[in-house]
C-alpha positions as a Python dict, from the first residue, in 0.01 Angstrom:
ca = {
    (1, 'M'): (0, 0, 0),
    (2, 'K'): (84, 368, 3),
    (3, 'R'): (-21, 605, -271),
    (4, 'G'): (201, 859, -446),
    (5, 'S'): (281, 992, -791),
    (6, 'M'): (419, 785, -1078),
    (7, 'A'): (798, 733, -1096),
    (8, 'L'): (846, 806, -728),
    (9, 'Y'): (1224, 768, -737),
    (10, 'E'): (1522, 792, -966),
    (11, 'L'): (1693, 452, -965),
    (12, 'V'): (1990, 286, -1134),
    (13, 'D'): (1979, -86, -1209),
    (14, 'I'): (2343, -193, -1184),
    (15, 'G'): (2281, -544, -1318),
    (16, 'A'): (2034, -666, -1581),
    (17, 'N'): (2079, -948, -1830),
    (18, 'L'): (1875, -793, -2110),
    (19, 'T'): (2055, -986, -2384),
    (20, 'H'): (1873, -1292, -2250),
    (21, 'F'): (1659, -1456, -2519),
    (22, 'S'): (1338, -1384, -2326),
    (23, 'Y'): (1362, -1013, -2418),
    (24, 'K'): (1415, -1075, -2787),
    (25, 'N'): (1064, -984, -2900),
    (26, 'D'): (978, -689, -2674),
    (27, 'L'): (1300, -518, -2566),
    (28, 'N'): (1171, -170, -2647),
    (29, 'E'): (865, -223, -2430),
    (30, 'V'): (1085, -353, -2146),
    (31, 'L'): (1306, -43, -2167),
    (32, 'N'): (1006, 190, -2183),
    (33, 'R'): (855, 27, -1874),
    (34, 'A'): (1185, 72, -1693),
    (35, 'K'): (1195, 442, -1777),
    (36, 'Q'): (834, 488, -1670),
    (37, 'A'): (921, 321, -1338),
    (38, 'G'): (1187, 586, -1275),
    (39, 'L'): (1504, 409, -1387),
    (40, 'S'): (1754, 657, -1528),
    (41, 'K'): (2023, 404, -1620),
    (42, 'I'): (2063, 28, -1664),
    (43, 'M'): (2390, -164, -1667),
    (44, 'L'): (2386, -468, -1895),
    (45, 'T'): (2586, -758, -1755),
    (46, 'G'): (2859, -914, -1967),
    (47, 'T'): (2951, -1268, -1863),
    (48, 'N'): (3190, -1380, -2138),
    (49, 'E'): (3353, -1239, -2450),
    (50, 'K'): (3057, -1307, -2679),
    (51, 'G'): (2801, -1192, -2427),
    (52, 'S'): (2995, -876, -2346),
    (53, 'N'): (3001, -789, -2716),
    (54, 'E'): (2625, -839, -2730),
    (55, 'C'): (2587, -606, -2434),
    (56, 'K'): (2801, -344, -2608),
    (57, 'E'): (2582, -360, -2918),
    (58, 'M'): (2265, -330, -2710),
    (59, 'A'): (2406, -38, -2510),
    (60, 'E'): (2468, 145, -2836),
    (61, 'L'): (2094, 140, -2904),
    (62, 'D'): (2025, 381, -2616),
    (63, 'P'): (2344, 557, -2501),
    (64, 'G'): (2314, 748, -2178),
    (65, 'F'): (2047, 507, -2056),
    (66, 'L'): (2210, 171, -2128),
    (67, 'Y'): (2564, 87, -2016),
    (68, 'F'): (2746, -245, -1994),
    (69, 'T'): (3013, -445, -1817),
    (70, 'A'): (3273, -662, -1988),
    (71, 'G'): (3421, -970, -1830),
    (72, 'V'): (3419, -1344, -1779),
    (73, 'H'): (3185, -1504, -1525),
    (74, 'P'): (3330, -1788, -1315),
    (75, 'H'): (3097, -2030, -1496),
    (76, 'D'): (3276, -1937, -1821),
    (77, 'A'): (3627, -1922, -1677),
    (78, 'K'): (3711, -2259, -1834),
    (79, 'G'): (3676, -2095, -2177),
    (80, 'W'): (3944, -1833, -2111),
    (81, 'N'): (4217, -1836, -2377),
    (82, 'E'): (4518, -1629, -2477),
    (83, 'G'): (4303, -1381, -2668),
    (84, 'T'): (4039, -1324, -2401),
    (85, 'L'): (4222, -1058, -2202),
    (86, 'D'): (4284, -839, -2506),
    (87, 'A'): (3924, -881, -2617),
    (88, 'I'): (3793, -771, -2276),
    (89, 'R'): (4041, -482, -2265),
    (90, 'K'): (3919, -360, -2602),
    (91, 'L'): (3557, -372, -2486),
    (92, 'I'): (3644, -175, -2174),
    (93, 'D'): (3768, 109, -2395),
    (94, 'H'): (3410, 160, -2518),
    (95, 'P'): (3258, 479, -2369),
    (96, 'S'): (2952, 289, -2242),
    (97, 'C'): (3152, 20, -2060),
    (98, 'V'): (3147, 100, -1689),
    (99, 'A'): (3308, -200, -1520),
    (100, 'V'): (3515, -517, -1548),
    (101, 'G'): (3289, -815, -1487),
    (102, 'E'): (3081, -1006, -1417),
    (103, 'C'): (3380, -1187, -1270),
    (104, 'G'): (3447, -1376, -951),
    (105, 'L'): (3410, -1716, -789),
    (106, 'D'): (3124, -1966, -777),
    (107, 'Y'): (3191, -2275, -567),
    (108, 'N'): (2820, -2355, -547),
    (109, 'R'): (2795, -2493, -898),
    (110, 'N'): (3160, -2525, -1004),
    (111, 'F'): (3089, -2509, -1376),
    (112, 'S'): (3459, -2424, -1406),
    (113, 'P'): (3734, -2582, -1191),
    (114, 'Q'): (3802, -2376, -881),
    (115, 'D'): (4170, -2322, -959),
    (116, 'V'): (4075, -2193, -1305),
    (117, 'Q'): (3814, -1964, -1152),
    (118, 'R'): (4072, -1813, -918),
    (119, 'E'): (4327, -1762, -1195),
    (120, 'V'): (4079, -1597, -1431),
    (121, 'F'): (3937, -1378, -1154),
    (122, 'E'): (4283, -1251, -1061),
    (123, 'K'): (4360, -1168, -1424),
    (124, 'Q'): (4047, -955, -1439),
    (125, 'I'): (4128, -780, -1111),
    (126, 'E'): (4473, -700, -1246),
    (127, 'L'): (4310, -556, -1558),
    (128, 'A'): (4072, -344, -1351),
    (129, 'V'): (4359, -217, -1134),
    (130, 'S'): (4572, -126, -1436),
    (131, 'L'): (4282, 54, -1607),
    (132, 'K'): (4140, 198, -1283),
    (133, 'K'): (3804, 49, -1379),
    (134, 'P'): (3540, -66, -1125),
    (135, 'L'): (3473, -435, -1063),
    (136, 'F'): (3138, -611, -1085),
    (137, 'I'): (3186, -924, -876),
    (138, 'H'): (3002, -1256, -844),
    (139, 'E'): (3050, -1472, -533),
    (140, 'R'): (2872, -1789, -428),
    (141, 'D'): (2998, -2014, -147),
    (142, 'A'): (3350, -1880, -200),
    (143, 'H'): (3379, -1605, 60),
    (144, 'D'): (3715, -1700, 212),
    (145, 'D'): (3893, -1732, -122),
    (146, 'M'): (3724, -1415, -247),
    (147, 'V'): (3853, -1217, 51),
    (148, 'A'): (4201, -1368, 19),
    (149, 'I'): (4225, -1272, -349),
    (150, 'L'): (4082, -922, -311),
    (151, 'S'): (4310, -854, -13),
    (152, 'K'): (4614, -902, -238),
    (153, 'F'): (4518, -589, -427),
    (154, 'I'): (4458, -354, -134),
    (155, 'P'): (4514, -55, -141),
    (156, 'N'): (4508, -41, -523),
    (157, 'L'): (4170, -210, -564),
    (158, 'P'): (3931, 8, -767),
    (159, 'P'): (3567, 58, -658),
    (160, 'A'): (3404, -285, -644),
    (161, 'V'): (3055, -424, -589),
    (162, 'I'): (2961, -770, -468),
    (163, 'H'): (2672, -817, -709),
    (164, 'C'): (2349, -986, -597),
    (165, 'F'): (2473, -1047, -244),
    (166, 'T'): (2303, -1348, -84),
    (167, 'G'): (2546, -1425, 198),
    (168, 'K'): (2570, -1378, 573),
    (169, 'I'): (2605, -1061, 779),
    (170, 'T'): (2960, -1156, 877),
    (171, 'E'): (3052, -1193, 510),
    (172, 'A'): (2896, -859, 419),
    (173, 'K'): (3084, -689, 702),
    (174, 'K'): (3414, -830, 576),
    (175, 'Y'): (3345, -699, 225),
    (176, 'L'): (3260, -360, 372),
    (177, 'E'): (3587, -361, 568),
    (178, 'L'): (3766, -407, 236),
    (179, 'G'): (3587, -98, 104),
    (180, 'L'): (3344, -283, -124),
    (181, 'Y'): (2981, -204, -194),
    (182, 'I'): (2693, -451, -169),
    (183, 'G'): (2443, -504, -452),
    (184, 'L'): (2096, -622, -348),
    (185, 'T'): (1827, -780, -565),
    (186, 'G'): (1479, -922, -528),
    (187, 'F'): (1639, -1223, -355),
    (188, 'L'): (1582, -1020, -41),
    (189, 'W'): (1215, -1117, -12),
    (190, 'K'): (1293, -1484, 59),
    (191, 'D'): (1609, -1463, 271),
    (192, 'R'): (1474, -1531, 621),
    (193, 'S'): (1790, -1671, 779),
    (194, 'E'): (1890, -1538, 1119),
    (195, 'D'): (2217, -1398, 985),
    (196, 'G'): (2117, -1309, 627),
    (197, 'V'): (2042, -994, 434),
    (198, 'Q'): (1707, -915, 597),
    (199, 'A'): (1864, -943, 941),
    (200, 'G'): (2158, -729, 835),
    (201, 'L'): (1932, -453, 712),
    (202, 'R'): (1727, -463, 1032),
    (203, 'S'): (2037, -438, 1253),
    (204, 'G'): (2210, -179, 1037),
    (205, 'E'): (2511, -406, 993),
    (206, 'I'): (2441, -391, 620),
    (207, 'P'): (2405, -12, 595),
    (208, 'I'): (2212, 151, 313),
    (209, 'E'): (2504, 393, 270),
    (210, 'K'): (2702, 108, 110),
    (211, 'L'): (2426, -38, -106),
    (212, 'L'): (2348, -42, -476),
    (213, 'V'): (2031, -194, -622),
    (214, 'E'): (1977, -426, -915),
    (215, 'T'): (1721, -663, -1060),
    (216, 'D'): (1954, -924, -1215),
    (217, 'A'): (1669, -955, -1465),
    (218, 'P'): (1537, -1196, -1584),
    (219, 'Y'): (1633, -1363, -1254),
    (220, 'M'): (1576, -1278, -885),
    (221, 'Y'): (1206, -1193, -911),
    (222, 'P'): (1075, -1026, -590),
    (223, 'K'): (754, -1197, -481),
    (224, 'I'): (561, -922, -304),
    (225, 'N'): (248, -1126, -227),
    (226, 'D'): (429, -1404, -42),
    (227, 'K'): (240, -1506, 272),
    (228, 'K'): (556, -1503, 483),
    (229, 'L'): (657, -1150, 386),
    (230, 'P'): (613, -931, 695),
    (231, 'K'): (304, -710, 703),
    (232, 'Q'): (509, -391, 739),
    (233, 'V'): (702, -479, 424),
    (234, 'K'): (387, -541, 223),
    (235, 'E'): (239, -215, 348),
    (236, 'A'): (552, -26, 241),
    (237, 'I'): (501, -115, -125),
    (238, 'T'): (337, 172, -310),
    (239, 'I'): (60, 131, -565),
    (240, 'E'): (282, 281, -833),
    (241, 'S'): (566, 36, -770),
    (242, 'A'): (324, -255, -758),
    (243, 'I'): (181, -149, -1096),
    (244, 'S'): (531, -154, -1248),
    (245, 'H'): (608, -482, -1076),
    (246, 'K'): (311, -662, -1235),
    (247, 'F'): (505, -690, -1563),
    (248, 'S'): (756, -919, -1390),
    (249, 'S'): (724, -1284, -1291),
    (250, 'F'): (929, -1584, -1189),
    (251, 'N'): (951, -1665, -1559),
    (252, 'R'): (1097, -1324, -1644),
    (253, 'N'): (1188, -1046, -1407),
    (254, 'E'): (1221, -695, -1554),
    (255, 'P'): (1408, -377, -1455),
    (256, 'C'): (1071, -213, -1386),
    (257, 'S'): (1054, -418, -1063),
    (258, 'L'): (1341, -213, -917),
    (259, 'P'): (1117, 33, -726),
    (260, 'V'): (965, -259, -536),
    (261, 'I'): (1313, -384, -446),
    (262, 'C'): (1402, -36, -320),
    (263, 'E'): (1089, -28, -104),
    (264, 'I'): (1151, -376, 39),
    (265, 'I'): (1505, -274, 135),
    (266, 'A'): (1373, 43, 295),
    (267, 'A'): (1109, -146, 493),
    (268, 'F'): (1356, -394, 640),
    (269, 'A'): (1603, -114, 719),
    (270, 'D'): (1327, 108, 861),
    (271, 'K'): (1423, 388, 622),
    (272, 'D'): (1236, 617, 386),
    (273, 'P'): (1241, 453, 39),
    (274, 'A'): (1315, 794, -114),
    (275, 'E'): (1632, 804, 96),
    (276, 'V'): (1730, 452, -12),
    (277, 'A'): (1669, 549, -375),
    (278, 'R'): (1875, 866, -342),
    (279, 'I'): (2169, 697, -169),
    (280, 'T'): (2184, 393, -398),
    (281, 'T'): (2152, 610, -709),
    (282, 'E'): (2429, 842, -589),
    (283, 'N'): (2643, 537, -509),
    (284, 'A'): (2590, 391, -856),
    (285, 'K'): (2675, 715, -1029),
    (286, 'R'): (2987, 762, -818),
    (287, 'V'): (3112, 403, -839),
    (288, 'Y'): (3059, 371, -1213),
    (289, 'D'): (3133, 735, -1301),
    (290, 'L'): (2793, 791, -1455),
    (291, 'N'): (2663, 1139, -1541),
}
Protein backbone atom coordinates (compact mmCIF):
# COMPACT_ATOMS: atom_id res chain seq x y z
CA MET A 1 0.00 0.00 0.00
CA LYS A 2 1.13 3.52 -0.80
CA ARG A 3 1.25 6.27 1.77
CA GLY A 4 -0.11 9.79 1.35
CA SER A 5 -2.11 12.41 3.20
CA MET A 6 -5.68 11.99 4.41
CA ALA A 7 -8.52 12.70 1.94
CA LEU A 8 -6.29 12.20 -1.08
CA TYR A 9 -9.00 13.01 -3.62
CA GLU A 10 -12.23 14.89 -4.05
CA LEU A 11 -14.89 12.36 -5.06
CA VAL A 12 -18.61 12.35 -5.82
CA ASP A 13 -20.68 9.27 -5.01
CA ILE A 14 -23.40 9.30 -7.66
CA GLY A 15 -25.39 6.46 -6.08
CA ALA A 16 -25.90 5.57 -2.42
CA ASN A 17 -28.99 4.07 -0.79
CA LEU A 18 -28.62 5.82 2.56
CA THR A 19 -32.33 5.60 3.37
CA HIS A 20 -31.71 1.87 3.83
CA PHE A 21 -32.66 0.73 7.34
CA SER A 22 -29.07 -0.25 8.14
CA TYR A 23 -28.10 3.43 8.44
CA LYS A 24 -30.95 4.33 10.76
CA ASN A 25 -28.91 4.51 13.96
CA ASP A 26 -25.65 6.09 12.78
CA LEU A 27 -26.34 8.18 9.67
CA ASN A 28 -24.40 11.18 10.96
CA GLU A 29 -21.32 9.05 11.56
CA VAL A 30 -21.66 7.55 8.06
CA LEU A 31 -21.82 11.03 6.52
CA ASN A 32 -18.89 12.28 8.58
CA ARG A 33 -16.77 9.30 7.50
CA ALA A 34 -17.66 10.04 3.89
CA LYS A 35 -16.54 13.66 4.23
CA GLN A 36 -13.32 12.63 5.94
CA ALA A 37 -12.66 10.24 3.04
CA GLY A 38 -12.82 13.15 0.60
CA LEU A 39 -16.38 12.91 -0.70
CA SER A 40 -17.75 16.34 -1.56
CA LYS A 41 -21.22 15.20 -2.63
CA ILE A 42 -23.45 12.13 -2.39
CA MET A 43 -26.49 11.38 -4.53
CA LEU A 44 -29.22 9.47 -2.71
CA THR A 45 -31.00 6.99 -4.95
CA GLY A 46 -34.78 7.14 -5.24
CA THR A 47 -36.36 3.89 -6.43
CA ASN A 48 -40.10 4.57 -6.06
CA GLU A 49 -42.41 7.39 -5.03
CA LYS A 50 -42.15 6.71 -1.30
CA GLY A 51 -38.42 6.11 -1.38
CA SER A 52 -37.78 9.20 -3.49
CA ASN A 53 -39.66 11.28 -0.92
CA GLU A 54 -37.50 9.79 1.82
CA CYS A 55 -34.40 10.71 -0.17
CA LYS A 56 -35.67 14.28 -0.54
CA GLU A 57 -36.17 14.58 3.22
CA MET A 58 -32.70 13.19 3.91
CA ALA A 59 -31.09 15.50 1.34
CA GLU A 60 -32.64 18.45 3.14
CA LEU A 61 -30.61 17.54 6.24
CA ASP A 62 -27.33 18.48 4.52
CA PRO A 63 -27.94 20.58 1.39
CA GLY A 64 -24.93 21.06 -0.82
CA PHE A 65 -23.53 17.71 0.28
CA LEU A 66 -26.56 15.45 -0.15
CA TYR A 67 -28.59 15.35 -3.37
CA PHE A 68 -31.16 12.85 -4.62
CA THR A 69 -32.76 11.24 -7.63
CA ALA A 70 -36.48 10.67 -8.09
CA GLY A 71 -37.90 7.81 -10.10
CA VAL A 72 -39.27 4.29 -10.25
CA HIS A 73 -36.93 1.30 -10.37
CA PRO A 74 -37.91 -1.54 -12.72
CA HIS A 75 -38.57 -3.74 -9.68
CA ASP A 76 -41.28 -1.25 -8.64
CA ALA A 77 -42.65 -0.59 -12.12
CA LYS A 78 -45.67 -2.79 -11.40
CA GLY A 79 -46.77 -0.23 -8.77
CA TRP A 80 -46.94 2.65 -11.25
CA ASN A 81 -50.35 4.36 -11.24
CA GLU A 82 -52.00 7.43 -12.72
CA GLY A 83 -50.61 9.67 -9.99
CA THR A 84 -47.00 8.47 -10.09
CA LEU A 85 -45.80 10.68 -12.94
CA ASP A 86 -47.05 13.87 -11.30
CA ALA A 87 -45.54 12.83 -7.98
CA ILE A 88 -42.13 12.23 -9.58
CA ARG A 89 -42.38 15.49 -11.54
CA LYS A 90 -43.06 17.40 -8.33
CA LEU A 91 -40.03 15.83 -6.65
CA ILE A 92 -37.83 16.74 -9.60
CA ASP A 93 -38.69 20.41 -9.02
CA HIS A 94 -36.85 20.24 -5.68
CA PRO A 95 -33.51 22.11 -5.86
CA SER A 96 -31.59 19.08 -4.55
CA CYS A 97 -33.03 16.64 -7.10
CA VAL A 98 -30.39 16.03 -9.77
CA ALA A 99 -31.80 13.24 -11.95
CA VAL A 100 -34.77 11.13 -13.01
CA GLY A 101 -34.26 7.61 -11.72
CA GLU A 102 -33.35 5.05 -10.68
CA CYS A 103 -35.24 3.80 -13.72
CA GLY A 104 -34.62 1.20 -16.37
CA LEU A 105 -34.95 -2.50 -17.10
CA ASP A 106 -34.12 -5.60 -15.07
CA TYR A 107 -34.70 -8.90 -16.87
CA ASN A 108 -32.51 -10.76 -14.40
CA ARG A 109 -35.08 -10.83 -11.63
CA ASN A 110 -38.26 -9.68 -13.39
CA PHE A 111 -39.96 -8.45 -10.23
CA SER A 112 -42.19 -6.49 -12.63
CA PRO A 113 -43.42 -7.85 -15.99
CA GLN A 114 -41.07 -6.90 -18.80
CA ASP A 115 -43.71 -5.07 -20.83
CA VAL A 116 -44.58 -2.99 -17.75
CA GLN A 117 -40.91 -2.25 -17.16
CA ARG A 118 -40.52 -0.97 -20.72
CA GLU A 119 -43.62 1.20 -20.52
CA VAL A 120 -42.66 2.77 -17.19
CA PHE A 121 -39.08 3.33 -18.31
CA GLU A 122 -40.21 5.15 -21.45
CA LYS A 123 -42.53 7.38 -19.42
CA GLN A 124 -39.59 8.41 -17.26
CA ILE A 125 -37.35 9.07 -20.26
CA GLU A 126 -40.07 11.25 -21.73
CA LEU A 127 -40.23 13.15 -18.44
CA ALA A 128 -36.45 13.61 -18.39
CA VAL A 129 -36.46 14.83 -22.00
CA SER A 130 -39.27 17.32 -21.36
CA LEU A 131 -37.58 18.67 -18.22
CA LYS A 132 -34.04 18.41 -19.63
CA LYS A 133 -33.08 16.42 -16.54
CA PRO A 134 -30.34 13.74 -16.46
CA LEU A 135 -31.20 10.04 -16.25
CA PHE A 136 -29.93 7.57 -13.66
CA ILE A 137 -30.40 4.19 -15.34
CA HIS A 138 -30.51 0.58 -14.11
CA GLU A 139 -29.93 -2.28 -16.57
CA ARG A 140 -29.57 -5.99 -15.92
CA ASP A 141 -29.72 -8.60 -18.68
CA ALA A 142 -31.75 -6.20 -20.82
CA HIS A 143 -29.13 -4.57 -23.04
CA ASP A 144 -30.85 -4.96 -26.40
CA ASP A 145 -34.18 -3.56 -25.23
CA MET A 146 -32.37 -0.79 -23.32
CA VAL A 147 -30.53 0.30 -26.46
CA ALA A 148 -33.70 0.10 -28.57
CA ILE A 149 -35.64 2.30 -26.15
CA LEU A 150 -32.89 4.87 -25.61
CA SER A 151 -32.28 5.10 -29.37
CA LYS A 152 -35.85 6.35 -29.84
CA PHE A 153 -34.94 9.52 -27.98
CA ILE A 154 -31.72 10.41 -29.80
CA PRO A 155 -30.77 13.26 -30.29
CA ASN A 156 -32.97 14.70 -27.51
CA LEU A 157 -31.76 12.34 -24.79
CA PRO A 158 -30.41 14.29 -21.79
CA PRO A 159 -27.14 13.28 -20.07
CA ALA A 160 -27.54 9.71 -18.85
CA VAL A 161 -25.55 7.26 -16.75
CA ILE A 162 -25.77 3.48 -16.78
CA HIS A 163 -25.53 3.05 -13.03
CA CYS A 164 -23.51 0.21 -11.50
CA PHE A 165 -22.47 -1.21 -14.85
CA THR A 166 -21.75 -4.94 -14.67
CA GLY A 167 -22.00 -5.89 -18.34
CA LYS A 168 -19.69 -6.72 -21.22
CA ILE A 169 -17.24 -4.52 -23.11
CA THR A 170 -19.41 -4.66 -26.23
CA GLU A 171 -22.40 -3.44 -24.22
CA ALA A 172 -20.40 -0.61 -22.65
CA LYS A 173 -19.16 0.47 -26.08
CA LYS A 174 -22.73 0.63 -27.39
CA TYR A 175 -23.80 2.81 -24.47
CA LEU A 176 -20.82 5.06 -25.10
CA GLU A 177 -21.79 5.33 -28.78
CA LEU A 178 -25.18 6.61 -27.62
CA GLY A 179 -23.40 9.30 -25.59
CA LEU A 180 -24.01 7.73 -22.17
CA TYR A 181 -21.68 7.61 -19.19
CA ILE A 182 -20.76 4.48 -17.24
CA GLY A 183 -21.07 4.27 -13.44
CA LEU A 184 -18.69 1.84 -11.72
CA THR A 185 -18.94 0.40 -8.21
CA GLY A 186 -17.08 -2.02 -5.98
CA PHE A 187 -18.46 -4.83 -8.18
CA LEU A 188 -15.27 -4.28 -10.15
CA TRP A 189 -13.12 -6.33 -7.75
CA LYS A 190 -14.87 -9.61 -8.62
CA ASP A 191 -15.57 -9.24 -12.34
CA ARG A 192 -12.90 -11.46 -13.88
CA SER A 193 -14.65 -12.34 -17.13
CA GLU A 194 -12.66 -12.05 -20.34
CA ASP A 195 -14.99 -9.38 -21.72
CA GLY A 196 -16.07 -7.63 -18.50
CA VAL A 197 -15.31 -4.37 -16.76
CA GLN A 198 -11.78 -5.21 -15.65
CA ALA A 199 -10.86 -6.21 -19.19
CA GLY A 200 -12.46 -3.08 -20.59
CA LEU A 201 -10.47 -0.85 -18.28
CA ARG A 202 -7.24 -2.66 -19.16
CA SER A 203 -7.83 -2.30 -22.90
CA GLY A 204 -9.09 1.27 -22.69
CA GLU A 205 -12.37 0.29 -24.34
CA ILE A 206 -14.09 1.52 -21.19
CA PRO A 207 -12.28 4.88 -20.96
CA ILE A 208 -11.97 6.75 -17.68
CA GLU A 209 -13.05 9.90 -19.53
CA LYS A 210 -16.61 8.50 -19.60
CA LEU A 211 -16.76 7.15 -16.06
CA LEU A 212 -18.49 8.18 -12.86
CA VAL A 213 -17.97 6.41 -9.53
CA GLU A 214 -20.44 5.21 -6.92
CA THR A 215 -20.70 2.86 -3.99
CA ASP A 216 -24.35 1.77 -4.35
CA ALA A 217 -24.12 1.53 -0.56
CA PRO A 218 -25.06 -0.59 1.34
CA TYR A 219 -24.46 -2.95 -1.61
CA MET A 220 -21.48 -3.65 -3.91
CA TYR A 221 -18.82 -3.89 -1.20
CA PRO A 222 -15.27 -3.91 -2.68
CA LYS A 223 -13.28 -6.76 -1.14
CA ILE A 224 -9.70 -5.49 -1.22
CA ASN A 225 -8.10 -8.50 0.51
CA ASP A 226 -9.44 -11.08 -1.93
CA LYS A 227 -6.77 -13.65 -2.82
CA LYS A 228 -7.56 -13.43 -6.53
CA LEU A 229 -7.21 -9.65 -6.72
CA PRO A 230 -4.06 -8.92 -8.75
CA LYS A 231 -0.99 -7.88 -6.78
CA GLN A 232 -0.67 -4.57 -8.63
CA VAL A 233 -4.23 -3.68 -7.67
CA LYS A 234 -3.66 -4.46 -3.99
CA GLU A 235 -0.45 -2.43 -4.05
CA ALA A 236 -2.29 0.54 -5.55
CA ILE A 237 -4.57 0.89 -2.52
CA THR A 238 -3.30 3.60 -0.20
CA ILE A 239 -3.20 3.31 3.57
CA GLU A 240 -5.59 6.24 3.87
CA SER A 241 -8.19 4.68 1.58
CA ALA A 242 -7.85 1.33 3.33
CA ILE A 243 -8.47 3.04 6.69
CA SER A 244 -11.71 4.55 5.36
CA HIS A 245 -12.66 1.25 3.76
CA LYS A 246 -12.48 -0.65 7.06
CA PHE A 247 -15.85 0.80 8.08
CA SER A 248 -17.51 -1.10 5.22
CA SER A 249 -18.35 -4.78 4.93
CA PHE A 250 -20.45 -7.21 2.93
CA ASN A 251 -23.18 -6.57 5.48
CA ARG A 252 -23.11 -2.81 4.89
CA ASN A 253 -21.02 -0.90 2.41
CA GLU A 254 -20.53 2.84 3.05
CA PRO A 255 -19.73 5.87 0.87
CA CYS A 256 -16.35 6.09 2.63
CA SER A 257 -15.23 3.09 0.53
CA LEU A 258 -15.30 5.24 -2.61
CA PRO A 259 -11.57 6.12 -2.56
CA VAL A 260 -10.75 2.40 -2.71
CA ILE A 261 -13.06 2.00 -5.71
CA CYS A 262 -11.30 4.91 -7.42
CA GLU A 263 -7.91 3.31 -6.80
CA ILE A 264 -9.03 -0.10 -8.07
CA ILE A 265 -10.32 1.50 -11.27
CA ALA A 266 -7.05 3.38 -11.67
CA ALA A 267 -4.98 0.23 -11.16
CA PHE A 268 -6.84 -1.76 -13.80
CA ALA A 269 -6.72 1.17 -16.23
CA ASP A 270 -3.05 1.84 -15.45
CA LYS A 271 -3.85 5.45 -14.54
CA ASP A 272 -3.00 7.76 -11.67
CA PRO A 273 -5.87 7.54 -9.14
CA ALA A 274 -5.73 11.33 -8.73
CA GLU A 275 -6.50 11.61 -12.44
CA VAL A 276 -9.39 9.14 -12.16
CA ALA A 277 -10.74 11.10 -9.19
CA ARG A 278 -10.46 14.41 -11.02
CA ILE A 279 -12.11 13.16 -14.21
CA THR A 280 -14.97 11.30 -12.51
CA THR A 281 -15.65 14.22 -10.18
CA GLU A 282 -15.69 16.68 -13.08
CA ASN A 283 -18.00 14.32 -14.97
CA ALA A 284 -20.40 14.07 -12.04
CA LYS A 285 -20.54 17.81 -11.56
CA ARG A 286 -21.10 18.41 -15.27
CA VAL A 287 -23.68 15.65 -15.80
CA TYR A 288 -25.73 16.52 -12.73
CA ASP A 289 -25.10 20.28 -12.80
CA LEU A 290 -23.53 20.33 -9.36
CA ASN A 291 -21.62 23.34 -8.03
